[in-house]
Structures are given as C-alpha cells and as structure tokens.
N, C-alpha and C positions, 0 to 999 in steps of 0.2 A: 082572197088577198090578205085578210086578217090572219088566216091560218098560216099563210106563208111567212108573215112577219113574226108570228109567235114561234114558228119552227126555227126561224133564223136566230131569234133571241135565245131560244133554248140551246142552239148550237154554239152561239157566242158564249153563253154562260158556261156551257160544258168545257169549251176550249180554255176560257179564263180559269175555271176551277182546276182543269188539268194542268195548266201552266203554273198556277199557284202551288198545286200539290207537288209538281216536279221540282219547283224551286225550293219548297220546304224540304223535299227529299234530298235535294242536292246539298242544301245547307246542313242537314243532319249528317249526310255522308261526309261532308268536309269536316264537321266537328268530330265525327267518329274517327276519321283518318288522322285528325290532329291528335286525338287522344292516343291512338295507336303509335303515332310517331313519338309522342312524349314517353310512352312506355318503352318503346325501343331505345330511345336516347338514355333512359334511366338504367336499362339493362346493360348498355355499353358492351355489346357483344361484338367482338372483332371478327368472329367467324360466322356472322349472320349471312342469310341468303342474299341473292342479288337484289338490289333495290328496284329492279324492274318487275319483280314479282309482287303480288298483292300483299298489303300490309298484314292481313291475317296469317298468311303463310310465313312471312318474315317473323312475326311475333311468335308463332308456334315453334318455328325453328330456333329462335332465340331462347324460348323457355326450355326447350329440350336441352339445348347446349348448356344453359345455366344449371339445369338440374344435374347434368353429368358433371359439371365442374364442382357443384356443391357436394355430390357424392365423393368426388375425388378429394376434396378438402377434408371431408369427414373421415375418409380413410387415412389421409395424411395425419390428421389429429390423433386418430387411434394408433397409428404406427408410432407417432412421436411419444404418446403416453406409454406405449409398450416399451419403447427404448428407455424412456426416463424411469419407468417402473423398476427396471433392473440395472440402472446406471450406478456406477460406484460412488457418484456424488449424490448428496441429498438435494431434493428440490421440493419446494412447497409454494403454493400460490394462494394469496389472500385477496379478498375484495376490498372495496372502499371502507367497509365497516370493520376491518381486521378480522373477518371470519374466514376460517380455513376452507378453501374450495377444493383443494386437491394436494396430495403429497405422495411421493413415491415410497418404496419400501425402505430405502436407505435413510430418508428423512425420518420415517417412523422409528427406525432403529436408533438414529443419532439422538433424537429428541425424546425417545422413550414414550412414544404415543401408542397406547394399547388399543384404544377404541377404533372402530371403523369410521371412515369419513362419510357422512351423509351429505351428498351434494344438494339435495332438495332443502334440507334444514341444516345449513352449516353452523358450526359452533365457533365461538371466539378462539383465536389462536392461543391467548393466555390461559384459557380453560383447559387446553390440551397440552401445551408446552409452556411451563411456567418459567420463562426466561425474560427478564427485564431488558437485557441487551438486545435480544432478538426483536422484541416489540419496538424498541427505540430505533433499531435499524430499519424496520418496516416504515415507521413514521418519517424518519429522515429521508428515506428514498422517495416516499410519496411527496413530501413537501419540497424537496430540492429538485425532483424530476431528473436526477442524475444517478449514475451507477455509483453506489456507495459500498465500501468494504469495512469490515470490523472483525477483530479477533478477540475472543473472550473465553473464559472458562465456564463451562455449562455444568450447573449443579442440578441434577435431576431430582424433582420433588414429586412425590406421588399425589395425584389429585384426590385420591381416596383417603380421608382422614382416619378411616378404620383399618387401613392396610398400609401403614407407614413402614418402609424398609429402607435401609441404608444402601444408596446407590453411588457408584464411583463418579467422581467429577473428572472431566476431561476437556481439553482445549478444542475449540471450534473456530473456524474462519468462515464468515458469511459474506455473501456478495448479493446486494439488492439491486434489482432491475425494475425501473418503472414501466408499467403496462397501461393500456388505455382504461378509461372509466375508473381511475383511482386504484386499480389493482396493482399488486406488487408481486414479483417473483423473486424468490430467495434461493440461491444455491448455497449448500452447506458442505463444508469439507472437514472431516474429522482429522485432527492433527496429532493425535496421541502417538501414532506409529512413527511419524516423522520426528517428533520430539524425543521419543524413546531411542530412535536410531542416533539422533544427534547427541543425546546424553551418553549412549554407549560409545560413540566415537570419541567424545571428550574424555571419558574415563580411560579408554584405551590410550589416547594421546598422553594423558597425565601419567599413566603407568609407565609408558615408554620413556617419558621425560625423567621420571624418578629413577628408572634403571640406568639412564645415560649420565645422570649427574655425577655419580661416584667415579666411574671410569674416566670421565672427562677431567675431573679434578686431579686424578692420578696422572693422566697424560700431561696435563699442564705442569704439574710439579716436576715430572721427569724432564720435560722440555726445558723448563727454566733452569734445572740443574745442569743440563748438557750445554746450555747457552754459553757458559763461561769456560767450558772444557774442550770445545771443538776448535778446529782450525778456523782462521778468519775466512777462508774460502767457503766454509760450510755454515757460517753463522746465519747467512741470509735464509738458508733453508729452515734452520731452527726458528728464526724470527717469524717466518711465514707460517710454520706449524703452530707457534704460540698464538698468532693472530686468528688462525682458523679455529683453534680450540677455544679462544675467548669468544669468538662469534657463536660457536655452537653452545657455549655455556650461557651466553645471553639468550639464545633461542630457547634453551631448556628453562631458564628462569622465567622468561615471558610466558611460555606454555604453562608452567606451574602457577604463575600469578593469575593467568586467565582462568585456569581451572578452579582455582580457589575462589575467584570472584563469582564464577558461575554457581558454585556450591553455596556461597553465602547468600545470594539473592539480594534482598533489600538490606540496607546498611543503617537503618534508623537507630539501632541500639548503639552503634559506634559513632554517631554524629555528635558534634559539639559546635559551639559558636566559634567561628574562626574568621579572621580577617583575610580576604582573598588577595589583597594587594601585596602583603609580605610573601605570600606563597608564590605569586608570580615573580616577584623580585628574586626570591631564592632560586627559582627555576632558571631565570636569566643568568644569575651568578654561577650556577652549576655548569651552564653551557658557555660561559664567557671564554674559557680557553679555546674551545672549538670555534667560536665566533671570531676571535682575534686572528686565528689562522687564515680565515677567509675574509677578514676585514669587514665583517657583517656587524651591523649595529642594531640593537633593539630600541624601538621608539615607543614608549608607553603613553597611552591616552586613556584617562579615566579618573575616577574619584580617588582622593588620597586614602580613603578608607571605605571598605565595604564588608560588613560582617554578615555572614550567612551560616545557617545550620548545615554543616557538611562534615565529611570525614577529612580532616586536614591532610593526612598522609596520602590518601588516594587522590585528592584534588591536586596536590603537588605533583603527583604522577601524571595527571591529565595535562597540566600546564607544561611539564617537562617534555612529555612525548610530542605535544603539538609544536612546541618551540624547536625541539630537536629535528622534527620533520622539516620545519621551515628552514633551518640552518643547512640541512643536508641538501636541499634542492634549490637554494638561493644562489644566484651568481655572486662572484666576489665583489667586494666594495659596494654593497647594496644595503638597504635598510629593511628591517622586518617590523611591520606595524603590529603592536599589541594593544588591543582595545578592550576595555571593561566598562559596561554601562548597564542601565536598567532599561529593558525593552518593553514598552507598554503596548505594542501593536503586533506581537508575534502570534502565530497560529501553530499549535502543536500538530505534527503530522498524524494522520489517522491510520496509515497502513504500515507503519513501522512497528514490527513486533517487539523491537528492543527498546521501545520508549514508554510513554505513559500508559497507565492501565486503561482497560476498556471503559470503566465507569468514569474515569477522569476525562477521557475523550468525549464521552456522551454528554458530560456536564458542560463541556466547552462549546455549547450551542445556545443560541437564543431561542425563544419560544417559537419563532417562525421557522426554525430549522437552519438558519444561517450560522456559519461558524463564528464563534465569539473570540475576541482577542483575549489572550491570557498574559498578564505581566510576568516577566521572567528576567533573570540575570543572564546577560549575554557576554560571552568571552569570545573574541575574534583574533585570529592570527592571519595576517596578510603578508605574503612574500612576493618577490618580483621574479620568480622563476618562470618556467615554461608552462605552468598550469596543468590542468587535467584534461584528458580527452572527454568529450561530451558523453560518450557511451560508458565511461568509467565512473562518472560522478556518483551514481547510485551505489557503487560497490567499493568506494574508497575505504570505508570503515570495516570491510569484511576481512576476516583473517586470511593471511597468505595470498590476498588478491593482487595480481599484477596484470596490467593491461597487455604489455608486451614483455614476456619473460626475458628475452635476450637484451632488449634495450634497458629495461628496469634494472636488471642485475648489473649491466655495464655501468649505468649511471650511479648505482649504489656503490659499486667497487671504486669507481673514479672518485666519488665524493669521499669515500672512506680513506682512500690513499691521501687525498688532500688534507683530511682532518687528522690522519694518523690513528684512525679507529678501525674496528673490525667490521664495520658496515651494519646495516639494519637487519632485523629478523622478519619483517612483514607482519608483526603482531602489535606494533606500537599503537596504531590507530584503532585496532580492534579492542585493545585494552581500554583506550579512551572511551570508546562507545559503551563498553560494559560498565565502567565506573559511572559514567554519566547516567546510564539507564538505571543503575542501582540508586541514584539520587532522584529518580523519576523525571530525568531530563531527556534531552534529545540532541542530536548532532546533525550537521549538514556540511556538505562540501560544495563549493562553487569556484568559479574563476572570477577574480575581481575585475570589474569593467574598466578600471583605470590602469592598474598595473599589469593585468593579464596573467598574473600568477595565481597560486593557490589561495583560497579564501576559506579557511576552516572555522566553523562557528559551533559554539557549545552553549546550550540554554539550560539553566537550572531554574526550576519553578519558583515563582515569586513568593510563594508561601514560606520559602526557606530564608528569605531576606529578613534580617534583624534590624540593621541600620545601614545608612549610607551617608557619607560626608558630602556636603555640597562642593 
C-alpha cells in the first residue's frame, strides 16, 4: 500500500513537473515569437511570406528580401556616383564638420582640387578649396535647411606655399541642398563660357549699333530735307519715315548706352553727392509735355531733400526711364505716384546676378543664418495701368523682353501715336537695371495691390546716403 502511494506521488510529481516545463516552454516560445514579430515589424517588408507560415521562415524570407534591396540600393548609389562623376556640373558633398566626403571630376576641375579624396579620413573643405563664399554657402544651407544659391568669382589659391602659381579667376554659381545628419550637397556651375558669350553678343550688338548710327543720321537728314519739298499727298509718308528713323536712332542710342554701362562696371569714380529730389523733379519736367497730352499727373511723396553719393546724370536717366514707362502705359486722366523714402526693412535679393556682390549678400545675414535687413534708399513709381502678367514679373528688366510681342508692340505704337513720339525701344528698363546695379543696388517689378498697375521699385544701398531732410 505504501509503495502504491509513493508511486502515485512520483507520477503526480512527474506530471506537475511536465506541466510546469511545458508552461515554461510555451512562455519562452511566446516570447521568442514576440521577438520575431518585432523584428519582422522593424524590417517592414511588404513582400514577406504568408503570415500562416512559421515566423522563422517569414524572418528568413524578409532578411533575404532586405539583402536584395540593399544590394540594389548599393548598385543605384554606384550608378549615381558614376553618372555624377562625369556630369558636366560639379558636385561635392560635405559632412556636418565641413569635411569633404566626395566630389566629382568637374568639381575638382572647377575648384582646382589636385589631391585625391580619402573617404576614411576626409579633410576640411577649406583646406582643399580656399573659397570663403563656398564655405559660407555650405553654412547657410545647413543653418536654414533650405536650398540656397549664390554666384561669386572664384580665385584659385594653391594650398602649397612652396608652389605658388598664378591661376585665372572665373565666375561660379553654386546651389546648396541640405541633406540628413548635417550633410550638405553643393552643385557648381562654371559660368565663364556663358559670360564670354554674353560679352561677345554685347560687343557684336554694339558694333552693329555703331555701324547703323551714321546711315540713320543721313537718312533722317534726307527725309527732313524732302519733307518741305514733296506734295501734300506724300508728306504723311515722309513723316512716317522720319518717325521710324527717330525710333531706330533711339534704339541705337540705347544699345550704345547699355554697352557703355556694361564696359564701365562700377561707377564709384564718377559718383558725387547729389540731391535726388531735384533729379526726380527734372525728370518729371522733361516728361511734362507727354504727360499733358494724356492728362496724366505726377504726385510726389517723400522728403524735400535727400542727398546720396550717386552719379547724377545716370540717376536722372533712371528716374526718366521709369517715369516715361509709367506715362506710356497709364490710362488718360490718371495719376502716377512717385515715392522716395528710406527703407529700413528691405532684403537684398540673393539670386540676382545684376545686383549686390556675393560678399555683400553674405554679410547680409545674422549669425544664425537668417537674412538681415539692410537700410536702403527706395524709389517707387506706381501707375494705374493694366499691370504686368505674373509670369513676366521676373523678366521686366531684361533687354528686349516682351510677354506678347503682338500686343506689346500694338500698345506701344498706340501710346506713341497718342503722345506723338516714336515709341519705345525695349531697353529703357534694362538700362535702369544696369545703372542701379552699378550703384550696388537692385530693382523689382510688382503689381500694386491697390491700383492694379505697375509698381517699379529701385533700391540704392543705405551706405550711399549722406543726409535726408525730415
């Protein structure tokens, strides 16, 4: 009897131990499966095997799929680098410490980088390419986390003090793109060819204008001589001929003026202290006969005196061209608002090659990378015409630019007939932009929110301001 009880106790103990072991095994299995599910969820494989299969098989399938995707991504990276290596644009990439991680052949050529790039032990970008503007572009892109652009002139400096050689300087345009982990990618575009072509085009245009000036003068003299000798029935043809010759003469003069401004560059040597208010008044008086024909009135708003260091003759040309443009496209019996003031909250544009220098734009930043306001003299002309098309606003100050050639020419001829003039040449606003750029200023075209008409604005840097009357 005792043996039977002991045997039963052993059996019960065995069963209890077996149940406890099975329970522990089940718990371990559940924990193991939970870990497998967690790993599967982290892999996030959309092409995983059926959920009815064991987790081990699903995980193995997911790992194989991820490995294939990783190999594909590595191949895509290699293909991308191969394409970028021989791309016509330069590209370089720096880490958060401004160390050069990789650059293509074109970037090495543009920045004159001779040494090989060691990806395991990267060197500082400034140690390889000594460009202050490039370093500032990288910093600004990283701090603002936006795509930034900058154009500057690169002066190649040899990093070897024992092998100093003169290397040519050439213009570059850079575009910075923020990347993860503080990295920055920079695209570099050499612009010396484009600038050389533009200069060649300008020289050709200037030469053609010079060749046309003398025969146009002769044609005008002959036409004016014939004007009093022909029959009355033919006089309107002679008058039309004279108007067209005058218009072509204005075009030639504008082309020559623009070419001369392009050759002069900065005009600091010709600057003097001048009061802008009389210059504006003189421009209005010059256009007064045309304004009276359309019954257009100029309304000035600004200080009685504002003295700045400018070229008086060229600034008079700026005011005259802007006001002439407003008269041309203003409806009859309307007012043209002319405003002059000191703008303390303006921001110089960063992507306009015709404006402030690269160093000036870089200085127009606070230490945290935000754009800093620059005080400037602001001149505004607001008309009540039809305004500009939105797609045309960035191109208003380009030479010969017309949004709709047929309509623009028709409007110009209609306005010219009303004013008794020969019409515009399409270079007036381009001359304005070039003169303002020579004064380190910038221009902008908008549509005024109140009048709906054109709103042309000119900024002259505040460091040229000498005094302003209250």
